[in-house]
PASEBA-1860 file (N, C-alpha, C; in nm, 3 decimals):
! residues 275
1> MHLKTFTL> 0.100/-0.109/-0.007/0.016/-0.023/0.010/0.090/0.116/-0.013 ~ 0.035/0.241/-0.055/0.104/0.343/-0.086/0.085/0.463/0.067 ~ 0.245/0.477/0.112/0.252/0.572/0.230/0.236/0.725/0.208 ~ 0.134/0.773/0.255/0.084/0.889/0.255/0.155/0.981/0.338 ~ 0.209/1.095/0.329/0.253/1.201/0.375/0.159/1.264/0.452 ~ 0.251/1.339/0.630/0.119/1.444/0.636/0.226/1.529/0.707 ~ 0.159/1.647/0.777/0.247/1.719/0.851/0.142/1.760/0.970 ~ 0.174/1.795/1.052/0.124/1.830/1.170/0.199/1.993/1.250
9> DIDSATLS> 0.107/2.058/1.268/0.198/2.167/1.371/0.134/2.165/1.509 ~ 0.270/2.165/1.608/0.241/2.121/1.764/0.351/2.266/1.807 ~ 0.275/2.352/1.896/0.345/2.464/1.938/0.422/2.521/1.832 ~ 0.547/2.543/1.827/0.592/2.603/1.693/0.712/2.509/1.615 ~ 0.672/2.351/1.617/0.692/2.265/1.553/0.638/2.233/1.444 ~ 0.660/2.186/1.332/0.601/2.114/1.203/0.639/1.952/1.230 ~ 0.600/1.881/1.231/0.597/1.719/1.262/0.546/1.682/1.154 ~ 0.652/1.568/1.040/0.610/1.500/0.955/0.580/1.377/0.973
17> GLQSGTGL> 0.526/1.299/0.890/0.496/1.123/0.914/0.435/1.115/0.788 ~ 0.386/0.976/0.829/0.356/0.898/0.719/0.238/0.808/0.754 ~ 0.155/0.761/0.684/0.037/0.674/0.714/-0.023/0.569/0.606 ~ -0.104/0.450/0.648/-0.157/0.415/0.561/-0.240/0.319/0.581 ~ -0.349/0.308/0.531/-0.447/0.200/0.569/-0.598/0.246/0.670 ~ -0.635/0.149/0.670/-0.738/0.139/0.777/-0.768/0.066/0.895 ~ -0.836/0.084/0.962/-0.858/-0.001/1.093/-0.775/0.001/1.206 ~ -0.766/-0.061/1.310/-0.693/-0.072/1.453/-0.552/0.033/1.451
25> PVVFLHAG> -0.502/0.136/1.473/-0.405/0.218/1.415/-0.270/0.138/1.467 ~ -0.170/0.123/1.434/-0.056/0.080/1.489/0.082/0.197/1.475 ~ 0.097/0.240/1.550/0.196/0.370/1.561/0.335/0.323/1.586 ~ 0.375/0.373/1.487/0.560/0.319/1.494/0.638/0.459/1.516 ~ 0.775/0.435/1.633/0.804/0.543/1.697/0.973/0.500/1.668 ~ 1.036/0.579/1.568/1.148/0.538/1.525/1.270/0.531/1.625 ~ 1.405/0.494/1.621/1.525/0.469/1.717/1.554/0.590/1.676 ~ 1.680/0.655/1.745/1.742/0.787/1.771/1.805/0.804/1.681
33> VADSRMWS> 1.864/0.703/1.595/1.953/0.709/1.499/1.874/0.699/1.324 ~ 1.760/0.709/1.350/1.670/0.692/1.213/1.528/0.794/1.227 ~ 1.489/0.791/1.151/1.334/0.831/1.107/1.231/0.729/1.083 ~ 1.108/0.816/1.042/1.028/0.720/1.045/1.003/0.642/0.909 ~ 1.132/0.639/0.853/1.119/0.582/0.704/1.173/0.414/0.736 ~ 1.225/0.410/0.841/1.281/0.309/0.912/1.176/0.153/0.885 ~ 1.073/0.230/0.921/0.961/0.158/0.944/0.879/0.152/0.832 ~ 0.930/0.169/0.682/0.853/0.182/0.557/0.783/0.042/0.530
41> SQMEAVAE> 0.845/-0.051/0.529/0.842/-0.235/0.484/0.755/-0.269/0.575 ~ 0.730/-0.242/0.731/0.641/-0.273/0.838/0.506/-0.193/0.830 ~ 0.521/-0.073/0.782/0.398/0.019/0.794/0.318/-0.056/0.646 ~ 0.374/-0.098/0.525/0.333/-0.144/0.426/0.259/-0.248/0.474 ~ 0.335/-0.354/0.545/0.252/-0.492/0.578/0.160/-0.470/0.671 ~ 0.165/-0.413/0.781/0.045/-0.399/0.869/-0.086/-0.332/0.802 ~ -0.062/-0.265/0.703/-0.176/-0.170/0.593/-0.216/-0.276/0.547 ~ -0.182/-0.362/0.436/-0.219/-0.447/0.398/-0.268/-0.589/0.465
49> AGFRAVAY> -0.237/-0.588/0.629/-0.330/-0.673/0.683/-0.452/-0.630/0.757 ~ -0.501/-0.481/0.715/-0.586/-0.455/0.755/-0.558/-0.350/0.866 ~ -0.493/-0.300/0.913/-0.461/-0.199/1.038/-0.448/-0.065/0.943 ~ -0.467/0.013/1.042/-0.397/0.162/1.008/-0.241/0.161/1.063 ~ -0.193/0.236/0.959/0.013/0.225/1.006/0.020/0.412/1.006 ~ 0.064/0.441/1.100/0.132/0.555/1.137/0.241/0.578/1.235 ~ 0.297/0.684/1.117/0.488/0.683/1.189/0.528/0.843/1.146 ~ 0.539/0.924/1.256/0.660/1.060/1.232/0.781/1.063/1.268
57> DRRGFGES> 0.797/1.184/1.248/0.952/1.203/1.257/0.967/1.281/1.415 ~ 1.000/1.248/1.496/0.999/1.322/1.634/1.088/1.440/1.630 ~ 1.066/1.520/1.700/1.179/1.690/1.695/1.302/1.657/1.652 ~ 1.374/1.723/1.591/1.523/1.686/1.574/1.536/1.570/1.442 ~ 1.467/1.504/1.409/1.461/1.400/1.309/1.397/1.413/1.197 ~ 1.430/1.361/1.098/1.386/1.382/0.960/1.360/1.456/0.919 ~ 1.218/1.523/0.877/1.170/1.634/0.795/1.059/1.719/0.912 ~ 1.075/1.655/1.033/1.020/1.778/1.102/1.137/1.905/1.145
65> ESADEPFS> 1.030/2.021/1.155/1.120/2.113/1.237/1.104/2.187/1.352 ~ 1.198/2.266/1.424/1.164/2.309/1.519/1.234/2.370/1.591 ~ 1.195/2.474/1.663/1.262/2.583/1.682/1.339/2.517/1.838 ~ 1.441/2.560/1.923/1.465/2.545/2.042/1.368/2.598/2.151 ~ 1.295/2.515/2.145/1.179/2.566/2.243/1.155/2.451/2.368 ~ 1.092/2.469/2.472/1.067/2.342/2.586/0.971/2.272/2.497 ~ 1.003/2.145/2.518/0.888/2.076/2.449/0.939/1.899/2.524 ~ 0.830/1.833/2.505/0.825/1.688/2.534/0.767/1.594/2.445
73> HLSDLEAV> 0.863/1.503/2.458/0.831/1.394/2.332/0.679/1.313/2.383 ~ 0.722/1.309/2.515/0.553/1.207/2.538/0.429/1.335/2.498 ~ 0.457/1.455/2.533/0.338/1.556/2.512/0.320/1.550/2.364 ~ 0.427/1.534/2.238/0.439/1.571/2.135/0.320/1.444/2.084 ~ 0.367/1.327/2.111/0.291/1.184/2.097/0.168/1.202/2.099 ~ 0.118/1.267/2.179/-0.014/1.255/2.267/-0.118/1.378/2.149 ~ -0.058/1.511/2.129/-0.072/1.587/2.056/-0.104/1.525/1.899 ~ -0.033/1.456/1.839/0.038/1.384/1.714/-0.138/1.282/1.698
81> LEQLGVHA> -0.139/1.206/1.829/-0.251/1.077/1.816/-0.387/1.197/1.824 ~ -0.405/1.281/1.903/-0.514/1.368/1.869/-0.556/1.452/1.789 ~ -0.453/1.492/1.723/-0.525/1.546/1.584/-0.501/1.473/1.450 ~ -0.461/1.335/1.461/-0.515/1.217/1.360/-0.574/1.138/1.414 ~ -0.670/1.154/1.539/-0.788/1.117/1.605/-0.744/0.973/1.617 ~ -0.630/0.931/1.656/-0.620/0.808/1.741/-0.627/0.809/1.877 ~ -0.714/0.709/1.967/-0.739/0.698/2.057/-0.672/0.623/2.157 ~ -0.705/0.479/2.087/-0.600/0.384/2.137/-0.569/0.308/1.997
89> AVFVGAST> -0.420/0.243/2.024/-0.328/0.174/1.929/-0.261/0.076/1.955 ~ -0.183/0.024/1.927/-0.085/-0.074/1.916/0.028/0.006/1.916 ~ 0.144/0.019/1.992/0.289/0.081/1.985/0.365/0.027/1.960 ~ 0.428/0.048/1.838/0.572/-0.031/1.785/0.675/0.044/1.812 ~ 0.811/0.057/1.874/0.907/0.157/1.963/1.043/0.061/1.922 ~ 1.116/0.109/1.861/1.294/0.078/1.843/1.378/0.169/1.911 ~ 1.455/0.104/1.979/1.545/0.188/2.085/1.481/0.278/2.190 ~ 1.499/0.453/2.148/1.424/0.566/2.225/1.266/0.552/2.184
97> GGALAIDF> 1.225/0.505/2.074/1.103/0.504/2.026/1.030/0.400/2.133 ~ 1.116/0.306/2.198/1.061/0.185/2.258/1.031/0.263/2.400 ~ 1.117/0.340/2.470/1.134/0.439/2.602/0.994/0.513/2.567 ~ 1.015/0.594/2.465/0.882/0.653/2.470/0.706/0.550/2.441 ~ 0.789/0.471/2.401/0.593/0.391/2.432/0.579/0.337/2.542 ~ 0.698/0.303/2.627/0.678/0.267/2.753/0.639/0.360/2.813 ~ 0.666/0.482/2.826/0.656/0.629/2.914/0.470/0.667/2.850 ~ 0.456/0.612/2.754/0.326/0.665/2.700/0.237/0.545/2.785
105> ALDYPERV> 0.267/0.429/2.770/0.169/0.334/2.832/0.140/0.327/3.003 ~ 0.236/0.425/3.033/0.271/0.420/3.188/0.178/0.532/3.228 ~ 0.149/0.641/3.123/0.063/0.759/3.128/-0.074/0.758/3.126 ~ -0.083/0.643/2.983/-0.207/0.660/2.915/-0.247/0.479/2.898 ~ -0.277/0.408/3.031/-0.232/0.272/2.997/-0.383/0.224/2.913 ~ -0.489/0.317/2.942/-0.600/0.271/2.846/-0.619/0.301/2.710 ~ -0.498/0.374/2.669/-0.488/0.392/2.524/-0.390/0.298/2.437 ~ -0.351/0.218/2.528/-0.251/0.088/2.488/-0.305/-0.037/2.431
113> VGLVLVGT> -0.323/-0.108/2.325/-0.381/-0.210/2.294/-0.256/-0.323/2.305 ~ -0.133/-0.281/2.264/-0.030/-0.365/2.328/0.084/-0.278/2.252 ~ 0.226/-0.363/2.312/0.362/-0.318/2.298/0.462/-0.364/2.182 ~ 0.509/-0.338/2.126/0.646/-0.400/2.063/0.782/-0.305/2.073 ~ 0.859/-0.370/2.143/0.962/-0.335/2.192/1.095/-0.368/2.145 ~ 1.177/-0.299/2.058/1.266/-0.362/1.999/1.410/-0.285/2.036 ~ 1.513/-0.379/2.086/1.623/-0.338/2.106/1.602/-0.185/2.227 ~ 1.513/-0.178/2.280/1.439/-0.073/2.355/1.551/0.003/2.443
121> ALSGAAEP> 1.521/0.123/2.473/1.570/0.223/2.572/1.470/0.218/2.667 ~ 1.468/0.268/2.772/1.449/0.272/2.945/1.460/0.409/2.963 ~ 1.323/0.509/3.011/1.359/0.625/3.066/1.408/0.589/3.187 ~ 1.523/0.689/3.245/1.595/0.692/3.358/1.698/0.577/3.380 ~ 1.708/0.511/3.306/1.791/0.389/3.313/1.972/0.435/3.317 ~ 2.045/0.371/3.428/2.163/0.430/3.468/2.231/0.383/3.339 ~ 2.358/0.463/3.350/2.468/0.479/3.226/2.499/0.304/3.242 ~ 2.521/0.254/3.091/2.558/0.126/3.101/2.706/0.101/3.100
129> ELPDEVMP> 2.753/-0.002/3.179/2.905/-0.042/3.168/2.941/-0.086/3.042 ~ 3.051/-0.061/2.977/3.068/-0.114/2.833/3.187/-0.191/2.840 ~ 3.172/-0.349/2.771/3.270/-0.410/2.778/3.390/-0.363/2.690 ~ 3.507/-0.412/2.712/3.618/-0.319/2.679/3.627/-0.375/2.531 ~ 3.570/-0.440/2.490/3.618/-0.485/2.336/3.524/-0.343/2.251 ~ 3.413/-0.269/2.294/3.348/-0.194/2.241/3.411/-0.061/2.238 ~ 3.484/-0.008/2.359/3.594/0.104/2.370/3.636/0.191/2.271 ~ 3.695/0.111/2.217/3.752/0.167/2.085/3.673/0.241/1.978
137> LIEAMEIA> 3.560/0.173/1.962/3.454/0.251/1.881/3.384/0.342/1.950 ~ 3.353/0.356/2.062/3.295/0.493/2.151/3.386/0.578/2.156 ~ 3.502/0.566/2.209/3.584/0.644/2.174/3.600/0.757/2.023 ~ 3.593/0.651/1.911/3.601/0.698/1.765/3.487/0.785/1.769 ~ 3.403/0.771/1.844/3.237/0.832/1.790/3.257/0.991/1.899 ~ 3.299/0.973/2.009/3.354/1.071/2.097/3.450/1.210/2.029 ~ 3.552/1.124/1.947/3.649/1.204/1.891/3.604/1.278/1.746 ~ 3.516/1.221/1.702/3.450/1.277/1.598/3.342/1.413/1.617
145> EERGDIEM> 3.283/1.341/1.726/3.209/1.466/1.786/3.257/1.568/1.826 ~ 3.395/1.546/1.900/3.464/1.680/1.954/3.528/1.755/1.811 ~ 3.567/1.700/1.736/3.548/1.765/1.593/3.494/1.850/1.490 ~ 3.376/1.782/1.545/3.257/1.811/1.479/3.263/1.783/1.323 ~ 3.324/1.637/1.281/3.328/1.576/1.210/3.191/1.440/1.194 ~ 3.108/1.553/1.120/2.953/1.507/1.152/2.977/1.370/1.008 ~ 3.044/1.348/0.911/3.088/1.244/0.804/3.139/1.097/0.886 ~ 3.230/1.152/0.993/3.324/1.007/1.055/3.202/0.986/1.155
153> LNRTEAHA> 3.152/1.056/1.210/3.030/1.052/1.322/2.930/0.950/1.259 ~ 2.868/1.007/1.158/2.792/0.899/1.111/2.860/0.766/1.046 ~ 2.965/0.764/0.994/3.021/0.627/0.946/3.033/0.523/1.087 ~ 3.065/0.593/1.200/3.127/0.521/1.317/2.985/0.493/1.374 ~ 2.875/0.573/1.359/2.774/0.505/1.445/2.746/0.407/1.338 ~ 2.721/0.420/1.245/2.641/0.294/1.120/2.723/0.189/1.217 ~ 2.854/0.183/1.205/2.923/0.064/1.253/2.889/0.022/1.396 ~ 2.849/0.107/1.476/2.779/0.075/1.610/2.680/-0.034/1.603
161> WLDGPMSR> 2.557/0.102/1.516/2.383/0.074/1.565/2.374/-0.049/1.456 ~ 2.404/-0.018/1.321/2.408/-0.125/1.214/2.412/-0.249/1.230 ~ 2.580/-0.253/1.208/2.655/-0.343/1.189/2.632/-0.433/1.309 ~ 2.645/-0.363/1.422/2.696/-0.386/1.589/2.799/-0.372/1.607 ~ 2.828/-0.306/1.749/2.980/-0.273/1.812/3.074/-0.392/1.804 ~ 3.013/-0.509/1.796/3.131/-0.648/1.809/3.156/-0.677/1.660 ~ 3.049/-0.655/1.567/3.081/-0.681/1.438/3.182/-0.619/1.334 ~ 3.186/-0.676/1.227/3.271/-0.627/1.115/3.192/-0.489/1.078
169> NGRVSGAV> 3.295/-0.398/1.048/3.224/-0.269/1.028/3.196/-0.323/0.821 ~ 3.107/-0.251/0.802/3.053/-0.280/0.673/2.942/-0.412/0.682 ~ 2.895/-0.506/0.765/2.841/-0.591/0.811/2.746/-0.599/0.712 ~ 2.616/-0.518/0.718/2.548/-0.461/0.643/2.551/-0.305/0.530 ~ 2.519/-0.386/0.441/2.570/-0.313/0.302/2.458/-0.267/0.229 ~ 2.450/-0.200/0.104/2.352/-0.148/0.019/2.267/-0.114/0.087 ~ 2.143/-0.115/-0.015/2.031/0.018/0.017/1.986/0.039/0.191 ~ 2.018/-0.056/0.279/1.991/-0.031/0.394/2.085/0.048/0.481
177> RELFLEMN> 2.246/0.001/0.403/2.324/0.114/0.493/2.313/0.247/0.438 ~ 2.268/0.301/0.297/2.256/0.404/0.249/2.138/0.453/0.346 ~ 2.016/0.397/0.329/1.923/0.480/0.426/1.948/0.498/0.571 ~ 2.036/0.410/0.625/2.068/0.412/0.759/2.143/0.599/0.770 ~ 2.266/0.612/0.663/2.369/0.704/0.648/2.267/0.793/0.643 ~ 2.175/0.835/0.562/2.065/0.910/0.519/2.004/0.944/0.630 ~ 1.956/0.868/0.707/1.845/0.886/0.836/1.914/0.990/0.943 ~ 2.031/0.914/0.970/2.121/0.967/1.101/2.215/1.074/1.037
185> GTVLAKPR> 2.231/1.081/0.912/2.345/1.213/0.888/2.211/1.346/0.902 ~ 2.094/1.312/0.895/1.980/1.413/0.886/1.950/1.494/1.026 ~ 1.983/1.376/1.110/1.981/1.397/1.262/2.098/1.453/1.325 ~ 2.197/1.401/1.285/2.364/1.490/1.304/2.365/1.648/1.256 ~ 2.306/1.655/1.139/2.288/1.807/1.089/2.162/1.875/1.155 ~ 2.094/1.823/1.206/2.002/1.949/1.202/2.068/1.999/1.399 ~ 2.045/2.119/1.397/2.050/2.205/1.499/2.030/2.100/1.660 ~ 2.090/2.151/1.739/2.073/2.065/1.873/1.924/2.112/1.941
193> LTREEPPD> 1.850/2.040/2.013/1.726/2.081/2.038/1.769/2.071/2.199 ~ 1.801/2.161/2.282/1.851/2.164/2.426/1.728/2.183/2.511 ~ 1.632/2.193/2.484/1.501/2.233/2.609/1.454/2.138/2.653 ~ 1.443/1.994/2.612/1.328/1.890/2.615/1.318/1.870/2.767 ~ 1.208/1.848/2.816/1.189/1.801/2.948/1.181/1.650/2.959 ~ 1.283/1.641/3.020/1.320/1.467/3.014/1.172/1.418/3.124 ~ 1.169/1.278/3.030/1.048/1.223/3.101/1.091/1.157/3.239 ~ 0.994/1.120/3.294/1.030/1.045/3.440/1.101/0.941/3.457
201> AALDYLAG> 1.170/0.888/3.545/1.212/0.718/3.488/1.125/0.617/3.509 ~ 1.122/0.503/3.420/0.998/0.452/3.414/1.035/0.269/3.488 ~ 1.127/0.256/3.518/1.212/0.137/3.591/1.114/0.101/3.671 ~ 1.073/0.147/3.774/1.032/0.121/3.900/0.880/0.081/3.877 ~ 0.805/0.163/3.756/0.682/0.130/3.730/0.618/0.031/3.651 ~ 0.718/-0.046/3.569/0.679/-0.105/3.453/0.579/-0.237/3.500 ~ 0.570/-0.288/3.600/0.478/-0.394/3.658/0.361/-0.347/3.603 ~ 0.319/-0.228/3.648/0.161/-0.152/3.604/0.152/-0.130/3.510
209> IEAPVLLA> 0.226/-0.204/3.369/0.185/-0.237/3.231/0.094/-0.354/3.217 ~ -0.007/-0.365/3.190/-0.081/-0.470/3.127/-0.093/-0.504/3.059 ~ -0.084/-0.425/2.930/-0.137/-0.472/2.791/0.011/-0.561/2.731 ~ -0.047/-0.672/2.634/0.066/-0.772/2.588/0.198/-0.659/2.542 ~ 0.297/-0.754/2.553/0.425/-0.702/2.503/0.517/-0.766/2.414 ~ 0.564/-0.773/2.319/0.615/-0.811/2.201/0.759/-0.745/2.225 ~ 0.898/-0.842/2.270/0.994/-0.780/2.310/1.104/-0.847/2.202 ~ 1.168/-0.761/2.159/1.291/-0.827/2.047/1.396/-0.784/2.064
217> VGSLDFPH> 1.522/-0.831/2.001/1.649/-0.731/2.034/1.705/-0.879/1.923 ~ 1.794/-0.784/1.869/1.899/-0.815/1.746/2.045/-0.893/1.853 ~ 2.083/-1.029/1.793/2.174/-1.092/1.888/2.316/-1.014/1.874 ~ 2.330/-0.933/1.772/2.465/-0.850/1.772/2.439/-0.705/1.851 ~ 2.350/-0.654/1.919/2.331/-0.575/1.962/2.450/-0.510/2.086 ~ 2.432/-0.414/2.116/2.500/-0.420/2.256/2.503/-0.479/2.380 ~ 2.585/-0.548/2.460/2.552/-0.645/2.555/2.422/-0.621/2.651 ~ 2.439/-0.435/2.686/2.370/-0.383/2.762/2.211/-0.398/2.693
225> IIARHDEL> 2.178/-0.352/2.593/2.066/-0.354/2.556/1.999/-0.519/2.551 ~ 2.087/-0.600/2.514/2.069/-0.764/2.522/1.996/-0.760/2.667 ~ 2.104/-0.764/2.768/2.056/-0.794/2.903/1.947/-0.725/2.943 ~ 1.901/-0.527/2.925/1.788/-0.502/2.950/1.649/-0.600/2.836 ~ 1.692/-0.645/2.818/1.579/-0.734/2.693/1.527/-0.842/2.812 ~ 1.621/-0.938/2.817/1.588/-1.051/2.914/1.509/-0.995/3.041 ~ 1.603/-0.899/3.106/1.530/-0.804/3.238/1.366/-0.768/3.227 ~ 1.332/-0.717/3.078/1.242/-0.705/3.070/1.106/-0.795/3.086
233> SEEFDNAF> 1.168/-0.922/3.009/1.113/-1.042/2.968/1.057/-1.104/3.085 ~ 1.111/-1.031/3.185/1.066/-1.106/3.328/0.982/-1.026/3.431 ~ 1.019/-0.870/3.371/0.943/-0.776/3.395/0.819/-0.742/3.382 ~ 0.739/-0.763/3.289/0.643/-0.724/3.201/0.572/-0.897/3.262 ~ 0.400/-0.894/3.276/0.335/-0.985/3.345/0.320/-1.080/3.224 ~ 0.281/-1.004/3.087/0.233/-1.071/2.965/0.313/-1.031/2.867 ~ 0.425/-1.115/2.845/0.542/-1.077/2.735/0.572/-1.202/2.685 ~ 0.578/-1.165/2.557/0.678/-1.281/2.438/0.814/-1.183/2.421
241> ATVIENTA> 0.934/-1.278/2.406/1.048/-1.252/2.410/1.089/-1.333/2.279 ~ 1.212/-1.237/2.190/1.247/-1.341/2.070/1.373/-1.248/2.054 ~ 1.507/-1.311/2.024/1.617/-1.272/1.970/1.622/-1.289/1.851 ~ 1.672/-1.189/1.760/1.655/-1.211/1.599/1.812/-1.234/1.596 ~ 1.834/-1.357/1.549/2.001/-1.391/1.522/2.074/-1.273/1.418 ~ 2.175/-1.256/1.416/2.232/-1.216/1.332/2.201/-1.059/1.271 ~ 2.154/-1.014/1.374/2.072/-0.860/1.345/2.157/-0.745/1.440 ~ 2.168/-0.654/1.431/2.219/-0.590/1.517/2.085/-0.475/1.594
249> HLPPLERP> 2.100/-0.355/1.620/2.025/-0.249/1.703/1.872/-0.227/1.631 ~ 1.876/-0.270/1.477/1.788/-0.232/1.387/1.695/-0.314/1.297 ~ 1.658/-0.479/1.388/1.623/-0.558/1.290/1.492/-0.540/1.207 ~ 1.450/-0.429/1.204/1.323/-0.402/1.110/1.388/-0.361/1.009 ~ 1.487/-0.294/1.027/1.524/-0.209/0.905/1.613/-0.322/0.854 ~ 1.733/-0.396/0.912/1.831/-0.496/0.858/1.728/-0.593/0.793 ~ 1.632/-0.690/0.866/1.570/-0.806/0.822/1.431/-0.792/0.838 ~ 1.360/-0.710/0.730/1.210/-0.691/0.754/1.138/-0.853/0.740
257> DLFNPLLL> 1.214/-0.909/0.643/1.184/-1.064/0.646/1.180/-1.171/0.789 ~ 1.207/-1.130/0.878/1.213/-1.193/0.983/1.132/-1.108/1.074 ~ 1.136/-1.000/1.125/1.065/-0.924/1.225/0.940/-0.911/1.167 ~ 0.891/-0.861/1.037/0.750/-0.867/0.997/0.648/-0.994/1.040 ~ 0.725/-1.123/1.019/0.590/-1.203/1.039/0.602/-1.218/1.233 ~ 0.692/-1.164/1.269/0.691/-1.166/1.419/0.584/-1.063/1.440 ~ 0.598/-0.967/1.395/0.499/-0.842/1.454/0.351/-0.886/1.391 ~ 0.351/-0.964/1.239/0.208/-0.934/1.233/0.152/-1.066/1.300
265> EFLAAITG> 0.240/-1.168/1.368/0.187/-1.272/1.429/0.120/-1.227/1.569 ~ 0.208/-1.126/1.618/0.164/-1.049/1.752/0.040/-0.982/1.764 ~ 0.004/-0.907/1.631/-0.095/-0.816/1.599/-0.202/-0.896/1.587 ~ -0.190/-1.027/1.522/-0.315/-1.100/1.477/-0.353/-1.163/1.672 ~ -0.254/-1.215/1.723/-0.276/-1.274/1.867/-0.349/-1.187/1.935 ~ -0.340/-1.057/1.956/-0.400/-0.983/2.042/-0.548/-0.923/1.991 ~ -0.538/-0.929/1.893/-0.656/-0.900/1.779/-0.763/-0.975/1.794 ~ -0.724/-1.125/1.834/-0.817/-1.188/1.754/-0.823/-1.232/1.639
273> GED> -0.706/-1.202/1.584/-0.734/-1.236/1.423/-0.817/-1.163/1.342 ~ -0.872/-1.039/1.436/-0.928/-0.980/1.336/-0.865/-0.838/1.281 ~ -0.905/-0.788/1.187/-0.863/-0.655/1.123/-0.885/-0.551/1.219
END
């Protein structure tokens, strides 16, 4: 199905997005090294299966534009849903998009039909202890950032997040890598937004989420993200957890052929197989 673009004005920001289909909304929340385009394959798949697919670029990402004003990603999400007429939905979030989905589920539990969390971040999580093997890559990112070398930083972040921090640089190639570099390059080139209102820490409240949860993580992701995946699978009462082998931080982008069937099966299970 064709993905249609939309723009929404929220405060002084203009947020851009994509949508397709009709039926129960499935809202996709992108990773911090990407934008809404990372979900194109999943959006087409769920729209064809009889759902309404929605994704948007958060402030500081993709085609969205914003002045450096006080804002909250959680408030923005609620405003997006209101303007699109979405009361309840399944939320699919990757990385920082997963953290946002969790935050929304804690504040608006009655509006969450289900959660799909991919290599998820978690609001308020402590800084991770990284293994020695990863430190040269982290140091390379820090050097690139200090120099203001966006191209070097983009390439290094592609190694960390697309290939996997302990995988060969360039493991993922072709159109997927080109799209990652384009999406993350756009993020890195945008002016920094310095006035975000941080969300509350979510860790102590996770047991309050009763909606069904699908947890997915790539086997080549950062060790602390895989560890969080394992911990969350025990924390949520109604969770199914899966490791997608030979993928890193962005399995939906890297291997939609493996991720999409999992997503569609989950949607069918929580809706009783109805569109």
